[in-house]
C-alpha positions as YAML, in Angstrom:
chain: A
units: angstrom
residues:
- id: 1
  name: UNK
  ca: [13.19, 9.14, -23.21]
- id: 2
  name: UNK
  ca: [16.11, 11.26, -22.03]
- id: 3
  name: UNK
  ca: [18.14, 9.97, -24.97]
- id: 4
  name: UNK
  ca: [15.38, 10.97, -27.40]
- id: 5
  name: UNK
  ca: [14.99, 14.41, -25.82]
- id: 6
  name: UNK
  ca: [18.74, 14.92, -25.96]
- id: 7
  name: UNK
  ca: [18.64, 14.26, -29.72]
- id: 8
  name: UNK
  ca: [16.11, 17.04, -30.48]
- id: 9
  name: UNK
  ca: [19.07, 19.39, -30.76]
- id: 10
  name: UNK
  ca: [21.31, 17.02, -32.71]
- id: 11
  name: UNK
  ca: [23.56, 18.42, -35.44]
- id: 12
  name: UNK
  ca: [22.26, 15.61, -37.68]
- id: 13
  name: UNK
  ca: [19.05, 16.87, -39.28]
- id: 14
  name: UNK
  ca: [17.51, 13.41, -39.73]
- id: 15
  name: UNK
  ca: [18.13, 12.46, -36.08]
- id: 16
  name: UNK
  ca: [16.71, 15.81, -34.97]
- id: 17
  name: UNK
  ca: [13.57, 15.34, -37.09]
- id: 18
  name: UNK
  ca: [12.90, 11.80, -35.85]
- id: 19
  name: UNK
  ca: [13.40, 12.66, -32.19]
- id: 20
  name: UNK
  ca: [11.26, 15.79, -32.50]
- id: 21
  name: UNK
  ca: [8.46, 13.80, -34.13]
- id: 22
  name: UNK
  ca: [8.68, 11.20, -31.35]
- id: 23
  name: UNK
  ca: [8.42, 13.83, -28.62]
- id: 24
  name: UNK
  ca: [5.54, 15.63, -30.34]
- id: 25
  name: UNK
  ca: [3.63, 12.37, -30.75]
- id: 26
  name: UNK
  ca: [4.05, 11.63, -27.06]
- id: 27
  name: UNK
  ca: [2.84, 15.07, -26.03]
- id: 28
  name: UNK
  ca: [-0.22, 14.78, -28.30]
- id: 29
  name: UNK
  ca: [-1.45, 11.61, -26.61]
- id: 30
  name: UNK
  ca: [-4.49, 12.26, -24.46]
- id: 31
  name: UNK
  ca: [-3.77, 9.49, -21.98]
- id: 32
  name: UNK
  ca: [-4.15, 10.93, -18.46]
- id: 33
  name: UNK
  ca: [-1.86, 8.19, -17.17]
- id: 34
  name: UNK
  ca: [1.01, 9.85, -19.02]
- id: 35
  name: UNK
  ca: [0.69, 13.31, -17.44]
- id: 36
  name: UNK
  ca: [3.58, 12.89, -15.00]
- id: 37
  name: UNK
  ca: [5.75, 11.33, -17.69]
- id: 38
  name: UNK
  ca: [4.90, 14.14, -20.12]
- id: 39
  name: UNK
  ca: [5.78, 16.71, -17.48]
- id: 40
  name: UNK
  ca: [9.18, 15.09, -16.93]
- id: 41
  name: UNK
  ca: [9.77, 15.07, -20.71]
- id: 42
  name: UNK
  ca: [8.92, 18.78, -20.87]
- id: 43
  name: UNK
  ca: [11.36, 19.48, -18.04]
- id: 44
  name: UNK
  ca: [14.09, 17.62, -19.94]
- id: 45
  name: UNK
  ca: [13.30, 19.58, -23.09]
- id: 46
  name: UNK
  ca: [13.47, 22.80, -21.10]
- id: 47
  name: UNK
  ca: [16.94, 21.86, -19.81]
- id: 48
  name: UNK
  ca: [18.06, 20.98, -23.32]
- id: 49
  name: UNK
  ca: [16.78, 24.26, -24.73]
- id: 50
  name: UNK
  ca: [18.71, 26.22, -22.11]
- id: 51
  name: UNK
  ca: [21.94, 24.42, -23.01]
- id: 52
  name: UNK
  ca: [21.78, 24.35, -26.82]
- id: 53
  name: UNK
  ca: [21.51, 26.85, -29.65]
- id: 54
  name: UNK
  ca: [17.88, 27.60, -30.43]
- id: 55
  name: UNK
  ca: [18.56, 27.29, -34.14]
- id: 56
  name: UNK
  ca: [18.89, 23.53, -33.67]
- id: 57
  name: UNK
  ca: [15.32, 23.11, -32.47]
- id: 58
  name: UNK
  ca: [12.36, 22.53, -34.72]
- id: 59
  name: UNK
  ca: [10.07, 25.57, -34.32]
- id: 60
  name: UNK
  ca: [7.02, 23.31, -34.26]
- id: 61
  name: UNK
  ca: [8.39, 21.62, -31.14]
- id: 62
  name: UNK
  ca: [8.66, 24.97, -29.42]
- id: 63
  name: UNK
  ca: [5.06, 25.71, -30.47]
- id: 64
  name: UNK
  ca: [4.04, 22.33, -29.11]
- id: 65
  name: UNK
  ca: [5.64, 23.16, -25.76]
- id: 66
  name: UNK
  ca: [3.84, 26.49, -25.56]
- id: 67
  name: UNK
  ca: [0.51, 24.85, -26.33]
- id: 68
  name: UNK
  ca: [1.20, 22.12, -23.79]
- id: 69
  name: UNK
  ca: [1.96, 24.72, -21.11]
- id: 70
  name: UNK
  ca: [-1.35, 26.41, -21.88]
- id: 71
  name: UNK
  ca: [-3.15, 23.08, -21.53]
- id: 72
  name: UNK
  ca: [-1.43, 22.39, -18.21]
- id: 73
  name: UNK
  ca: [-2.42, 25.85, -16.96]
- id: 74
  name: UNK
  ca: [-5.98, 25.30, -18.17]
- id: 75
  name: UNK
  ca: [-6.06, 22.03, -16.25]
- id: 76
  name: UNK
  ca: [-4.85, 23.79, -13.11]
- id: 77
  name: UNK
  ca: [-7.46, 26.49, -13.62]
- id: 78
  name: UNK
  ca: [-10.21, 23.88, -13.88]
- id: 79
  name: UNK
  ca: [-8.97, 22.15, -10.72]
- id: 80
  name: UNK
  ca: [-8.95, 25.45, -8.82]
- id: 81
  name: UNK
  ca: [-12.42, 26.27, -10.13]
- id: 82
  name: UNK
  ca: [-13.77, 22.86, -9.10]
- id: 83
  name: UNK
  ca: [-12.21, 23.23, -5.66]
- id: 84
  name: UNK
  ca: [-13.75, 26.70, -5.28]
- id: 85
  name: UNK
  ca: [-17.18, 25.39, -6.23]
- id: 86
  name: UNK
  ca: [-16.89, 22.58, -3.64]
- id: 87
  name: UNK
  ca: [-15.97, 25.11, -0.95]
- id: 88
  name: UNK
  ca: [-18.90, 27.33, -1.94]
- id: 89
  name: UNK
  ca: [-21.31, 24.38, -1.63]
- id: 90
  name: UNK
  ca: [-19.95, 23.53, 1.80]
- id: 91
  name: UNK
  ca: [-20.41, 27.10, 3.03]
- id: 92
  name: UNK
  ca: [-23.96, 27.44, 1.64]
...
C-alpha cells in the first residue's frame, strides 16, 4: 500500500488518478477489521502530503481525508460517551 500511496502525487496524471481511486475505495470500505490498516494508510498519505506539492494531489482525496478524520473523531466521541455512561451506571 505504501507504493500506491506514494503514487498519489505522481507527475503522471493517469498513475495519480488510479492510485487516488484505489486509496479512496479503501477508505470507503466499512469493514471494521480494516481500521488499523486505514489509519496507517492515512498516516502515509499525511507524510506524502507534507513532502510533495499540493497541486499534485486530487482535491477529492483531500476531502476524503477530512471526512475520514471526522468519522474517526466521531468514533472516539462515541467510545468516550459509552465509557461515561458505563461509569455513571456503576456509580448509581
